[in-house]
TORNU-294889 format. One record per residue: x, y, z of N, C-alpha, C in turn. Coordinates in pm, whole numbers, plus 32768, in hexadecimal, padded with zeros to 4 digits. Layout:
XYZXYZXYZ ...
***
This chain:
C3637457CB0AC34874EBCB18C2F6754BCADF C3647556CA56C33D75D0CA1DC2C3758FC98B C2D57513C994C28974F5C930C1E874DFC96F C1D574F5C9DAC15674FECA2CC143756CCA28 C1A575F4CA40C17A7667CA46C146769FC9BA C1A37655C94BC164769BC8BCC0CC766BC8B8 C098760FC8D7C02075C6C8C6BFB07616C951 BFD77661C9A4BF8E76A9C9F8BF9C7712C99A BFFE7764C962BFE877DEC901BF7B77B1C888 BF6E774FC849BF1F770EC7DCBEA57762C81E BE857739C88DBDDB773BC8BDBDD477BFC8E7 BE4B77F5C91EBE1D7871C934BE2078E9C8F0 BE4F78D3C872BE407930C80DBDA87966C7DE BD6678F0C7E8BCB978FBC7DEBC7F7939C82C BCC678D7C8ABBC33790AC925BC587992C967 BCD079C9C93CBD157A24C998BD597A89C93A BD1F7AA3C8A9BD847B26C852BDA37B8CC882 BE307B92C85EBE5F7BF9C892BE307C90C82B BE0D7C54C7B4BDCF7CE2C752BD587CC1C750 BD047D33C71CBC627CFAC70CBC4D7CC9C686 BCA67D25C61CBC927CE9C579BCD27C59C586 BD3D7C27C5C2BD4E7BAAC5C1BCE87B50C5F7 BC967B6DC643BC237B1BC684BBCB7AFDC607 BBAE7B7EC59FBB617B3EC50EBB927B1FC4A7 BC217AFFC4ABBCAC7AC5C447BC837A53C421 BBF07A1DC421BBEB7975C438BC657918C3E2 BC94795BC38EBCFD78FDC347BD68790EC36E BD9A7973C3B6BE287992C40FBDFA792BC49C BD8A7931C4D7BD7378E3C535BD8F786DC54D BD447811C4B3BD43778AC4AEBDFD777DC49B BE5577E3C444BEDB77CEC411BF3A77E1C494 BEE9782CC51DBF4D7819C583BF317798C5C8 BEC9777AC5F5BEAE76F3C63BBEF07694C5E2 BEEB767BC581BF2A75F4C51BBFBD7612C538 C0017684C52AC09076A8C536C0B17684C5B4 C071769AC60BC0947677C6A9C09275F4C6F5 C00175C2C689C0077538C6D9C06474D2C687 C07A7509C61DC0FE74B3C5C6C18274E2C621 C1997554C627C2247544C667C234751EC701 C1A7750DC74BC1CC74E7C7C0C1A87431C7DB C1787429C7A9C16D73A7C73CC20F7354C724 C2627396C6D8C2F47370C6C8C3257399C724 C31B73D6C782C3897400C80CC36873A7C865 C2DA7372C84DC2E97313C8BCC33772AEC89C C2FF724CC830C36E71D9C7FEC400721CC7EE C425728DC7D9C4B772B3C7E7C4DD72B6C86D C47C72A0C8E8C4A7727DC975C4CB71EFC991 C45C71C5C949C48670FAC985C4ED70F3C936 C5277117C8B6C5AC710DC870C6397122C8AB C614718BC8E7C6A0719AC914C6937169C9C1 C63C714ECA06C60E70EDCA6FC6637094CA3D C640702CC9E3C6866FA8C9CCC7056F99C9A1 C71F701AC94AC7B4703AC949C819703EC9C1 C7DC7082CA38C8177064CA8CC80C6FF6CAE8 C7956FAECAD3C7BD6F39CB2BC8036ED1CAF0 C8296EF0CA5BC88A6E7FCA08C9066EA2CA2D C9386F3CC9FDC9C26F87CA30C9E66F9BCAB6 C99A6FC3CAF9C9B57035CB43C98C700CCBE7 C91D6F92CBFDC8FF6F4ECC79C98B6EFDCC9F C97E6EEBCD37C9F46EBACD80C9C86E8CCDC4 C9916DFACDC1C9546DA6CE3EC96B6D94CEBD CA156D92CEC7CA666D8ACF22CA766E02CF69 CA6D6E81CF7BCA446F1ACFB9C9B56F1CCFCD C9646F01CF8EC8DB6F28CF6DC89E6EBDCFD4 C8BA6E76D052C8856E19D092C7F26E5DD10E C77F6E17D0F6C72B6E45D129C6FA6EE7D145 C70E6F16D101C6CF6FB5D0AEC6496F8FD06B C62A6FFDD02DC5AE7013D012C58C6FB9CF99 C6086FDECF4AC5F16F96CEC8C61C6F03CEDC C65C6EC4CF3EC67B6E26CF33C60C6DFECF96 C5966E4FCFC9C53F6E17CFF5C4C36DEBCF91 C4C06E6FCF35C4576E71CEBBC4A66DDBCE68 C5026DB5CE52C54E6D43CDFAC50A6CE9CE37 C52A6CBFCEB3C4FE6C70CF06C4926C39CEDC C4106CA1CEF9C3C66C91CEE7C3636C8CCE5B C3946C70CDE1C3826C9DCD5CC3246C3ACD2A C3236BBCCD5AC2F56B33CD27C2306B81CD4B C22A6BABCDC2C1B26BDECE21C18F6C41CDDC C1F26CA3CDAEC1A06D1CCD86C17A6CEDCCCB C1B16CC8CCA6C1976CA5CBFBC1206C55CBFE C1256BD9CC37C08B6B8FCC45C02F6BFDCC6D C02E6C42CCE8BFBF6C91CD00BF746CEECC96 BFFA6D34CC4EBFEC6D86CBC8BFAA6D1CCB5E BFE46CB6CB5CBFAA6C64CAF7BED36C46CB07 BEE76C39CB80BE406C0BCB90BE056C76CB7E BE2A6CF4CBA7BDDD6D70CBABBDD66D6DCAF2 BE276D7BCAC5BE186DA8CA2FBD926D3DC9C7 BDCD6CB3C9F4BD556C65C9CDBCE66C86CA17 BCAD6C8DCA8FBC456CB7CAC0BC076D54CA77 BC4F6DB1CA4EBC3A6E21CA17BC006DF3C97F BC6B6DB9C930BC426DA6C8BCBBCF6D64C8B5 BBB76CF8C900BB246C9CC8B2BACA6CDEC8E2 BAAE6D41C959BA526D6EC969BA3A6DE2C919 BAA56E43C8E5BA7A6ED7C8A7BA676E98C80C BA906E3BC800BA916E24C77ABA0F6DDCC756 B9EE6D94C7C2B97B6D43C7E8B8D76D91C7C3 B8F66E1BC7FEB88D6E78C7FFB86A6E7DC77D B8F86EB7C729B8B46ED0C6A5B8A66E54C638 B8B66E05C675B8AD6D5FC5F4B7E26D76C628 B7D86D8AC69CB7326D7BC6CCB70F6DD5C6A2 B71F6E4DC689B6E16EA9C628B6D66EB0C5A0 B7426E73C56EB73A6E62C4DCB6E66DE2C4B4 B6C36D83C512B6666D07C4EFB5D66D15C520 B5E56D92C588B5436DCAC57CB5166E22C4F8 B5756E6DC4F1B5746EAAC446B54D6E70C3E2 B58B6DF1C3EFB58B6DB3C36FB5016D6EC383 B4C26D51C3F9B44A6CF9C3F0B3DF6D7AC3CE B40B6DD9C3E9B38D6E25C3E9B3606E5CC483 B3816E57C4CEB3806E40C56EB3956ECCC58D B3806F66C581B3E26FB8C5CDB3996FD4C63E B3496FB2C67EB32F6FC4C6FAB3586F6BC775 B3B96EECC72AB40F6EADC776B4AD6EC1C790 B4AC6F3CC735B55C6F81C73BB5756FB8C79A B6056FC9C7ACB618702EC80EB64A7080C800 B5BF7105C809B5DB71A7C7E3B57A71DCC853 B58A7257C84BB53B72BFC889B49872AAC867 B4697279C7FFB3C97258C7FAB3BA71BEC7EE B40C7188C80EB3F470E8C858B42670CBC8CF B453704EC8C9B49F7035C963B4FE70A1C967 B50F70DBC9DFB597713EC9EBB5F070F8CA43 B65B712FCA21B6D27122CA75B70771C3CA94 B6DD7204CAF9B709728ECB02B793726FCB43 B7EA72CCCB19B85D72DACB81B85B730DCBF2 B81A72EDCC52B7E6734BCCD3B86C737BCD05 B8DB734ECD14B94E7390CD67B97873F4CD1F B96673DECC76B9C87432CC41B95474CFCC47 B8D274AFCC6BB898750FCC6AB86A7569CCDB B8987510CD43B8B77553CDB8B92A7599CDD2 B9B7756CCDB4BA2575CECDA4B9FA7656CD4C B9AA764BCCD3B9A876BBCC71B931770DCCDF B8B67714CD40B88C7748CD6FB8CF7783CDFC B922773DCE0DB97B776BCE92B9C677D7CE6E BA0577BACDE2BA6B7838CDB5BA0578A5CD9A B99378A6CD54B92678F0CD50B8F47942CDAF B8EC7904CE2CB8B57934CE93B90B7964CEE8 B9967955CEF3B9DE7995CF3FB9CE7A33CF59 B9EC7A90CEF5B9DB7AE5CF40B9837B29CF8E B8E67AEBCFA6B8AA7AFED031B8C67A87D095 B9097A2CD08EB91979C8D0E9B9AF79C1D124 B9FB7954D0D1BA957966D105BAF279C3D0EB BACD7A25D0ACBB307A96D078BACD7B30D062 BA967B5BD0F0BA397B9BD10BBA827C3BD0D2 BAF37C46D0D6BB567C9ED0ADBB437CB3CFF5 BB397C5ECFE0BB457C59CF3ABAB47C89CEF8 BADE7CFBCE88BA547D15CE33BA0C7CCFCDFA BA837C6FCD9ABA3F7BF0CD4BBAA77B69CD58 BA887B1CCD15BA917A83CCFBBAF97AAFCCC1 BB737A39CCD2BBED7A52CC7ABBEA7A54CBC7 BB707A01CB9DBB5A7A09CB2CBABE7A08CB13 BA8F7A3ACA91B9CB7A1FCA9AB9DE799ACA4A BA347967CA1DBA1978BFCA00B9E97866CA7E BA0978A4CB02B9C77852CB75B9497865CB65 B8FF78B8CB30B87778FECB66B866797ACB9E B8007985CBF2B7F77A19CC30B7DC7A94CBFB B7DC7A97CB62B7AB7B11CB2DB7727AE9CA8A B7437B57CA63B70A7B43C9E4B79B7B44C96D B79D7B2CC904B7CB7B2BC8A5B8337BA3C86F B8947BC0C86DB8D97C47C80CB9097C2CC790 B8EA7CA7C766B8DC7CB8C6DDB9577D0EC686 B9987D17C62EB9F57D81C602B9F47D6AC55A B9967DDAC534B9AF7DECC4B0B9327D9CC4AA B8CB7D88C4BEB8557D37C48EB8847C8CC487 B8E77C4AC4D6B91B7BE1C4CEB9297BB8C555 B8FF7B38C59CB8FF7B18C62DB98E7AEBC634 B9B97B43C694BA417B42C6E8BA377AE2C776 BA1A7ADDC7A7B9DB7A8DC834B9967A63C847 B96579F2C880B8C179A8C891B8ED7940C8D6 B883791FC937B87C78A0C986B89F781DC91B B8F577E3C910B8F57766C908B8AA76E8C94B B83C76BAC906B7F9767FC948B82375D7C94F B8247576C991B85374F1C9B0B7DA7493C9A1 B7C87429C961B76D73DAC967B7817343C947 B72C72F5C934B74C725CC930B7C17248C89C B7C47283C84BB84572A7C7E7B89A72ACC7F2 B8C572FDC871B9517319C8C6B95372BDC906 B91C727AC94AB93E720DC9C5B965719EC951 B9287176C8F1B975711CC89BB9E97143C859 BA1C71BEC81CBA7E71B7C7E6BAFD71F2C832 BADC7200C8C5BB3C7218C924BB63719AC95B BB107133C937BB4770B5C996BBC5708AC915 BB8170B2C8B7BBF2707BC830BC6D70ADC84D BC6D7138C867BCE1718CC888BD277148C8E8 BCE77102C975BD1F70CAC9BDBD4D7056C98F BD3D7003C963BD6C6F87C927BDD36FA7C8D2 BDD96FE9C87FBE497014C819BEDA704AC86F BEB370C0C8CDBF0A70C3C91FBF5D7065C97B BF0D7013C985BF426F8CCA01BF956F4BC9C5 BF566F1AC928BFAE6EE1C90EC0256F21C8C7 C0346F80C896C0A76FC4C87EC1136FD6C904 C0D96FD5C964C12E6FF4CA05C13F6F53CA05 C0F36F05CA01C1086E64CA20C1AD6E6AC9B3 C1A36E61C951C2096E29C8E3C2816E90C916 C2846F0DC915C3086F6DC932C34C6F35C9E2 C2DC6F13CA21C32E6F02CAA9C3646E88CABF C32F6E20CA4EC3566D9ACA57C3EE6D9DCA24 C3FA6E06C9A3C45A6DCFC970C4DA6E1FC9D0 C4BF6E9BCA33C5186EBFCA7DC51B6E5ACAF0 C4F66E28CB31C4DD6DCFCB99C5186D4ACB73 C5186D2CCB06C5476CA5CAD9C5D56CBDCA5F C5FE6D30CA6FC6626D7ACA10C6F46D00CA43 C71D6CD9CABEC7676CABCAC4C7796C1CCAC9 C7016BE2CAE3C6F96B3DCAE8C64B6B1FCAF5 C6616A9ECAB5C5C56A56CAAEC60769E3CAFF C5606997CAF2C56F6911CB0AC5B668BFCA86 C58968EDCA1BC5B4689DC9B5C63D68D4C991 C6716931C9A3C6EE6985C94CC72269C8C9FF C7706998CA3AC7A369A2CAB7C83D6A1ECA87 C86A69EBCA29C8D76A72CA01C8A36AEAC9AF C8296B00C9C6C8136B81C964C87C6BC6C976 C8BB6BFFC9E4C92B6C96CA19C9916C69C9B3 C9BE6BECC980CA4C6BD2C940C9F66BEEC8B7 C98F6BF4C87FC9766BE3C7E8C9636C54C7B0 C92C6CE4C834C9276D55C816C89D6D9AC7E3 C8816E16C7E4C7FB6E2FC7BBC7A56DEDC748 C7ED6DC2C6D4C7796D98C684C7F76D38C656 C7AC6CC8C63CC7E76C37C61AC7836BF0C59B C7BD6B9BC556C7496B71C516C72D6AEBC54C C6C86AACC50DC66B6A3EC563C6AA69B7C523 C6A66965C55EC6FA68E7C520C6816872C50F C6186891C4DBC5B3683BC4BBC59667FBC51D C57E6787C4F4C54666FFC560C5A566ABC5BF C62266D5C59DC6856687C5F7C660669EC686 C624671FC6DEC61B6719C749C5636711C76C C51C66C4C6ECC48866C5C704C4576738C6E6 C4B9678FC675C46C6819C63CC4986885C686 C4ED68E7C679C51D695EC6BBC50769D7C663 C4B169C1C62AC47B6A53C5E5C4236ACEC658 C46B6B33C63CC4026B89C692C4506B88C71B C4E46B7FC733C5006B76C7C5C5716BE8C7E3 C5A26C17C78DC60A6C9FC7A4C5E76D31C7BD C6026D55C801C5E86DE8C83CC5986E39C7BC C5D76E55C73FC5D56E6FC6BAC5626E43C671 C53D6DC1C69CC4C36D86C660C44E6DC2C69F C4516DDBC731C3FB6DF1C77AC3BF6E6AC767 C4316EDEC72AC43C6F53C718C3C36F70C6A9 C3FE6F08C657C3C36F33C5C6C32B6EDCC5C3 C2F96E82C621C2836E79C5FAC23F6ED6C671 C28A6F0BC6D7C2296F7BC734C2276FFDC6C4 C24F7008C696C2587083C5FFC1D67082C5B6 C1CE6FFBC576C1576FE6C540C0AD700AC596 C0D06FD0C625C0786FDDC670C0487066C6B4 C0C370B7C6ABC0AF7158C6C7C0837192C647 C094715BC5B9C0577193C554BFB5716EC55F BF99710AC57ABEFA70C2C572BEC97123C5D5 BF137133C66CBEB97172C6D0BE9C722DC6A9 BF117252C670BF1172D2C63FBEAB72FDC5B9 BEA572A8C57EBE3B7299C4EFBD99729EC526 BD77724DC5AABCFF7244C5E3BD0572C8C60A BD5172FBC671BD387369C6ACBD1973FAC627 BD6C73F8C5CDBD6B746DC573BCE57450C53E BCA673D4C528BC3073D1C4B5BB9E73E6C526 BBE173CAC59BBB6673DCC600BB577478C62A BBC174B8C622BBD17562C63FBB9C7599C5A7 BBB3757CC551BB6375C8C4CABAF575B1C4D1 BAC27530C4E9BA3B7506C4C7B9EF7550C535 BA137559C5B5B9A97575C62AB9CC761BC617 BA28766FC5FCBA307711C60FB9E17735C578 B9E076FAC529B9737722C4A8B9107704C4B5 B8DB76A2C4F7B8457682C529B7FD76A7C588 B84D76E3C5DFB80176F5C682B8347778C676 B88877B4C66AB8F27857C689B8ED789BC622 B9367885C5BCB95C78F2C54AB8DB78F8C4FE B8CD797BC4B7B87E79CFC470B84B7A33C48C B7EE7A68C446B7DC7AF5C43EB7377B16C47C B7457BAEC49FB6D27BE6C4FCB6637C0FC486 B5EE7BDDC46AB5787BCDC42CB55A7C5BC43E B5337C8DC3ABB4B47D06C3A0B4377D0BC3F8 B4037C79C3C5B3767C76C3FCB3767BFFC447 B3267C07C4B6B2BD7BB6C4FDB24B7B8DC524 B2387B01C52EB1BB7AA2C532B18D7A6DC57E B13E7A93C5EFB1217A48C677B0B779CFC652 B0BF796DC65AB04B7935C675B02378BFC6F3 AFA27895C707AF887841C76FAF057814C745 AEC977B9C796AE5C7768C78DAE177757C7FA ADB47763C7FDAD507733C881ACE9769FC875 ACDE7687C8EAACA6760CC8B0AC587592C951 ABEE75A3C928AB807578C969AB7274CEC974 ABA77483C9DDAB8773F5C9D5AB1B73D9C9CE AAAC7421CA0AAA0573DFCA39A9FB73CFC9B0 A9E1746EC964A98E7445C8D8A9E47412C880 AA727432C858AAB4741FC7EBAAC57471C796 AAB67510C7CFAACC758DC79CAB2C75A1C795 AB857601C72BABF17635C745ABDF76BEC6E2 AC5076F5C704AC5A7750C6B8AD01779DC6AC AD2B77D1C640ADA67802C631ADA678ACC61D AE0178FAC63BADFE7981C64BAEA179A1C5FE AEBF79FCC58CAF0A7A2DC54EAF357AA0C566 AFA17AE3C570AF9B7B85C593B03B7B95C525 B0387BBCC4E5B0987C03C485B0D87CA0C4A9 B1587CC0C4DCB18D7D17C508B1F67D5CC4A0 B2037DDCC49DB29E7E12C450B3157E18C4AD B3647E2EC46BB3D87E1BC4A4B3EA7E70C533 B37B7EDCC542B37F7F34C5E6B3347EE3C626 B31B7E5FC5DDB2937E0AC660B20F7E5BC64F B1DC7EBFC5F8B15A7ED3C600B10F7E6CC5D2 B0827E51C5FDB02D7E26C5B7B0117E58C52E B0247DFDC4E2AFF57E32C449AF637DD3C432 AF407D76C422AEE47D38C41DAEE77CAAC475 AE4E7C38C434AE857BDDC49BADD47B84C456 ADE57B04C48FAD5C7AB8C494AD647A25C4D9 ACE17A1BC4E5ACA079CDC539AC627952C4CF AC5F78A8C509AC11785FC4B9ABD177FEC557 AB7777D7C525AB32776CC566AB4176EFC543 AB52766DC593AB2675E1C54AAB2F7585C5B8 AB217519C589AB19749EC5EAAB98743BC606 ABB1741FC666AC3873C8C655AC187369C6DC AC7472F4C708AC7972DDC78DACF772DEC7D5 AD4A7325C7B2ADD67333C7E8AE3573D6C7F4 AE357407C84FAE7B7483C84FAEEE749FC806 AF56743EC7EEAFD17434C7A1AF8C7464C71A AF2173F5C707AEF97406C668AEE074B4C638 AE8F74E7C6BBAE4B7566C694AEC275E3C67B AF5375D6C6E4AFA67615C6CAAFDF75DDC64C AFFE75A0C60FB0337575C589AFDC75ADC514 AF6C7598C53BAEF675E6C4CEAF1F7653C4B3 AF1376B5C541AF4C772EC556AFD47771C505 B0327709C52FB0B87739C4BEB095770AC442 B05076C3C408B02C76A6C376AFF5772AC349 AF86774AC37AAF4C77A8C338AFB07829C344 AFF1784BC3A8B05678B1C39DB0A578B0C32D B0E0781DC314B125782AC28FB0EF7841C245 B04B7829C1F0B01C7827C192AFEA78D8C189 AFCB7909C200AFBA79A0C20BB03779FAC1E0 B08F79ACC214B11C7A18C1E6B14879DCC136 B115797CC105B129795FC076B0C179C4C044 B06479A3C040AFF37A06C017B00F7AACC016 B0457AC1C096B06C7B4FC099B0F77B86C050 B12A7B1EC03AB1B77B2ABFFCB2147B5EC070 B20E7B5AC0C7B25F7B7DC147B2CD7B40C124 B3677B98C133B3E47B4CC111B4217B76C1BE B4787B15C1CFB4E27B33C241B4907B37C2C2 B4437AC9C2D5B4057AE1C375B3F17A68C3BB B3F47A85C448B3E67A20C4ABB36C7A09C4DA B350797DC503B2BB7946C51CB2E97938C5D7 B28D7969C621B2A67997C69AB2307917C6FF B24C78B2C731B1E77878C74EB21E7840C7E5 B1A2781CC851B1E07801C8E8B1C97766C8EF B1C87736C887B1AE7670C88FB2577655C86B B294763AC8CEB3107605C8DDB3357590C883 B2E17511C8ACB2E074B6C84BB2F374ACC7C9 B278750AC7A6B2667544C6FEB2E87565C6B1 B34775CAC713B3AB75FEC6CFB41F75B4C6DD B41A7542C74AB49574D2C73BB480748AC6E3 B3FC7455C6B3B3F67409C65EB4047430C5AA B3D874D1C58BB42274FDC4FDB49874F8C4E6 B4B57534C567B574754CC560B5D774CAC55F B57D744AC59DB5C973CBC593B58C7381C4FC B52B73BBC4BBB51B7395C440B4C772F2C484 B47172DAC4CDB43D7264C51DB3C57295C554 B360725FC4E1B2C87277C514B2B0721DC579 B24B7268C5B4B1FE720DC645B1A271C1C62B B1977148C657B13E70F0C62BB0B07131C62A B081716EC675AFFE71A4C682AFC77211C62B B0407249C5E8B04272ACC57BB06E7296C4FD B076721EC4DDB1007221C478B0F27246C3FF B055722FC3C5B0527286C340B0537302C343 B02C732EC3A2B02D73DEC3B0B0BB7408C3B4 B12873B4C416B19773F7C406B1D573CFC36D B1DA7378C329B202735BC2D6B1CB73AEC268 B16573E3C277B14F7466C21AB19474DAC24B B1B574E8C2D5B1F37561C2F1B27A755BC2BF B2DF7500C2BBB33274EFC25CB34274ECC1FB B2D974EEC1A3B2C274DEC10CB2CD7574C0F4 B28575B8C147B285763EC147B2FD7684C181 B3547650C1CEB39976CCC1E1B40B76A7C172 B3FA762AC139B48D760DC0E8B4447682C066 B3E4769CC043B3BF7707BFCFB3D97782C01C B3E377A4C083B4017833C0B6B46B7824C118 B4E57822C0E4B5767816C117B57A7897C197 B54A78F8C178B55B7992C1BAB5087967C23C B4917921C23AB469791EC2ABB49378ABC335 B47F78D5C3A5B4BF788DC417B45F787AC46F B4A47851C4D0B44B780EC54AB4697805C5C3 B443783EC638B4797869C6B6B40C783BC73D B43F7837C78BB3D97820C805B3EC78A6C869 B37978D4C87BB34C792CC8E9B328792CC97B B3387943C9C3B2DA7922CA5DB23E7966CA45 B1E5792ECA81B160796DCA9CB17E79F6CA9D B1BD7A23CAF8B1A87AA0CB13B1B17AEFCA98 B20C7AE5CA39B21A7B1DC9ABB1BB7B0AC955 B1777AA9C966B10E7A89C8F5B07E7A7AC92E B04F7AD6C988AFC57AE1C9D1AF7C7B24C95D AF797B65C91FAF227B9AC8DAAEF97B1BC86E AF467AE6C819AF147A8BC7DAAEE17A31C82A AF0B79F8C8B1AEB17992C8DCAE2179D1C91D ADFE7A41C930ADA67A80C958AD417A84C8C5 AD5B7AC1C884AD1E7A93C7F5ACFD7A11C7D7 AD3B79A1C7E9AD077917C7D8ACC278FAC81A ACB7791AC8D1AC7478DBC929ABD77937C8ED ABCD79A9C8DDAB6D79DCC8B5AB07798EC82D AB4F7996C7D1AB267948C730AAEC78CDC76D AB2B7892C7D8AB1177F0C7D7AA9977EEC825 AA6F7865C867A9F27869C8B2A99078BDC855 A9B3790BC7E6A95D7941C7A1A92F79C4C7EB A9A679F2C802A9817A7EC857A9DB7ADBC802 AA1F7AC6C7A0AA647B40C77CA9F07B55C6CE AA077BDEC6CDA9CF7C21C647AA1D7C1CC5E6 A9EC7C26C55EAA3D7C1CC4FEAA8A7CA1C4D5 AA827D03C506AACE7D73C4FBAB257DAEC563 AB637D3DC5ABAB8C7D51C61EAC117DADC5E8 AC6E7D90C589ACD77DCEC553ACC67E6AC56C AC4B7ECBC529AC677F4EC52AAC2F7F86C59F ABDA7F49C629ABC07F5CC683ABA47EF4C6F2 AC3A7EBAC702AC4E7E67C774ABE57E6DC7FB ABA17DFFC81DAB5F7DFAC8A3ABB17E27C90F AB6A7E77C968ABB07EADC9E0AC007E20CA25 AC077DA9CA25AC417D65CA7EACC37D47CA51 ACB17D64C98AAD337D38C94CAD767DC8C952 AD3A7E36C98DAD947EADC973AE0D7E97C9F2 ADAB7E60CA48ADF67E3BCAEDAE567DD1CAC7 AE417D8BCA8DAEB37D26CA70AF177D33CA2E AF1E7DAAC9D7AF737E04C96EAFCF7E22C9CA AF967E67CA46AFE47ED0CAA2B04A7E84CB0C B0047E1DCB1DB0557D98CB5AB0D57D68CB21 B0967D32CA7AB1297D10CA55B15F7D56CA49 B1547DFACA18B19F7E6FC9F1B2127E5CCA99 B1BC7E46CAF3B2187E63CB85B27C7DF3CBA6 B23D7D73CB50B2B87D03CB56B33A7D5ACAFE B3087D60CA8AB3707D9FCA15B3CE7DFCCA72 B3AF7E6FCAC4B3F07EDBCAF4B44F7E6CCB4C B3F97E2DCB88B46E7DE7CBFEB4E97D86CBCB B4CD7D64CB3FB50B7D0ACAFEB5907D90CAD5 B54C7DFCCA99B5A57E4DCA76B61A7E86CAD3 B5D17E8BCB46B63D7ED0CBDAB6A07E6DCC1D B64E7DD9CBE7B6DC7D5CCBFFB7377D72CB60 B70E7D86CB0CB79D7DA3CAAAB7D87E1BCA9B B79D7E8CCAD5B8077EF1CAE2B8597EDACB65 B8217EA6CBC9B8767E95CC1EB8EA7E33CC24 B8D87DFFCB9CB9547D82CB85B99C7DBECAFC B96B7E3BCABBB9C27E5BCA78BA2D7E88CA57 BAA37E6BC9FBBB4B7EA5CA1ABB4D7F07C9D2 BB4C7F95CA4DBB8D7FFBCA06BB6F8036C983 BAC98018C975BA87803EC8FFBA9F800FC863 BB127FBBC867BB2D7F74C7E7BAD17F13C7B4 BAA27EC4C813BA3C7E5DC7E7B9AA7EA7C7D1 B9727E71C762B8ED7E9EC73FB8737E34C77F B7EE7E84C7A2B7927E35C7E9B75F7DDAC772 B7387D73C78FB7067CFEC71CB66E7D0DC6F8 B61B7D6FC76EB5957D6FC750B5607DF8C7AD B4E97E43C744B4CD7EC0C766B4967EB3C802 B4D47F39C824B48A7F4BC8BEB3FD7F24C8E2 B39F7F64C89AB3437F3FC8E2B2CA7F08C882 B28B7EB0C89DB20D7E72C83CB1A27EE7C83E B1637F12C7E7B0DD7F75C7FEB0907F5DC788 B02A7FAAC795AFC87FAFC72DAFBE8007C6B2 AFBC7FDEC638AFD88029C5B9AF8F80B1C5C0 AF96812AC59CAF468176C59DAF4381D7C51C 
***
């Protein structure tokens, strides 16, 4: 029980941090998680050790007839055999998915891999739990003002001192795959430790274990091979599988948090979007550069021909990176409302229909480590969207930056209203004024 609670504490240290500046001290966060996970793992193995010692030293079958423990011992063969096939099933399927991905990657077939940009295996049940907790203040917990943690979602990110403190932790195909690896390693650890406890006193091969004690040496091939039979041997092997399980968890946590959650708030924002007319094959891109207050500084549009919408979106993103490089803009975030494109960039997995362009994007990002990618809903990207649509229809005059048309002015007001709505939601979730807002309150035209 104590080991399980320690692991629960490890997960609460980053999802419900007790101090605001603890949330942005990423080294401390990773150290605390690693510390509590290891301590929890050793405590769980220690529970099995003491249970096995109890079975050998203190358990008396003559006085414990037909109670719960006696019934479990009488069903130990069924329990262990069921755990055995569950572990085999999990092992073959979880690692089989990774073997498939490695094979497809080696064959140069990224479109046939299991990923968010190819064959998706979305964790729909976990996403449902996440959404349920995020929507709890308005549904199952009407008296609550906010969800138990912003990692469930339901709010914008929270930053302290320019660093991300809390943010929705997105779940996708990669999380689905690695969590099944977690299930496999945990089930195997439980199988070994539980087998050591249930068979601590006797087994078909060695019926006199109770007389031999908690640990005893094997006698080689004398009875068909007796290695890994004592309770202590089970603890020894279970300890290795606990180490295996915790190592995968720590690797997953450090990689996930550094790639999807932790980071700094940018000084510049660049919005991109593309419009595509399938009938004519005409497409246009729109790029808007904003300062740290999200006032529009400049922008550009381009018309070209293509056959796919995703290609146009990728082209807009590449042009934004080139513009950032030419203007020597540092520490900025590129926003787009094309989620598959952002997922492909973050996963470093090109989309087959825009493979060459995305490879150019990844190369440009390698040359600009201070530039990041993020997704924004269409409501937060309306200006770029409308500019791209006007440019595709050849309805946008060249000097729109200095004197925007009326429809663009109206869109700016609508987008500002959406930003104000997000601002109000963040203010509602702000904790006693300690957390700083991550974004400027209003998007407005530079005057």
